[in-house]
N, C-alpha and C positions, 0 to 999 in steps of 0.2 A: 220827555226825558231831557234833562239839561246836560249839555256838553260844552266844555271849554277846551280848545286845542291850541297849544302854542306852536309857533314855527319861527324859523329864522336864526336859531342858535347855530353855533359852530366854533371853529378855531380861527382866531384872528391874532395878528401881531399887535404888540403895544402901539398905541396911537391910532389904531384902526377903528372901523365903525361896523356896527351890526344894527339891524332893525328887527326887533321881535314883533310878532303879530299874535293876537289872540282872537280866534274865530269862535263865536258862541252860537249855540242853538238852544232853543227851548227856554230862554230866559225871558220871562214875562216882563213887560214894561221896562225894557232894557234902558231906555233913555232916562229913566228915573233913578237908576242905580249909580252909586259911586263905584269906581273901578280902581284896581290897584295892581301893581307889579311887586312881587316879593322875590327874594333870592336866598339861596342857602349854599354858602361856601362849603367846601369839603370839611367834614368834622365839626361844623358849627350849626347854630340854630337858624331857622328861617326868619328873615327880617324884612321889614317893609322897605321898599325902594322909592316908590312914587305913587301918588294917588291923583285921580281926577274926578271931580264931582259932576253932578248932572248939569251944572251951569258952565262946566268947562274950566273951573278953577283947579289949579294944580298945586301940588306940594311935593317936595323932594327931600330926601335925606341930604345932609350937608356934603357928603363925600361925592355925590353925583350931580349936585346942582351946577348948572352951566354946561354939563356934558351930556346929560340924558334929557329927553323930552317925551312925556307921555301925551298921547292924543287918543281921541275916540271918534268913531263914525257910527252914529246912532242909526242911520239908515241901513248900514250893512251889519250892524250889531257886532262890530269888531273894535278892538283897541290895540294900540301899538306902543312900543317903547323904542325910540330912536336913541342909540347909544354911540356917542362919539368920543374920541380921545380915550379909548379904552386902556385900562391899566391891568396889570396882572392880578391885583387885588379885586378886580371885578369878576374874576373867575368864580362861577357858581352855577347851580341849577336855578333857572328863573321860572317863576310861576305867575300866571295871571289869576286874578281873583275878583269876583264880584263881591263887594264888601259885605261881610256878614253872612255870605251864602256859599257860593260855589268856587271850586278850585280847578285849574287845569292840572295836567300831569307833569308839567315841567319840560324845559328845554335847556340843554347844556350849553353854556357859554364858557369858552376857554380862551384866555388871553395869554399868549406865550410866544416869545420870539425865538 
């Protein structure tokens, strides 16, 4: 059975930092999968934030580039999203995703001063 569990969300002031982690279990050949973080702001659709492929190449949406960093640890079968210089518009439920396959249940990030 596959499970993805996010952690690290919370309430932070503008300019602050959070590190989200996604712990996975049951994902076969984890190192071969592209991984992603998505987010869904209140009342809006779920959108892609960042991706990392099996070679470690990363991509980000423009609004988080330079502030967020996605990383992976294939040995531990986890992946993270380091978020710095957070803004109120980053407020959302953040989801980890094994591309084309599995989703976590989400973790709330609230940026409010």
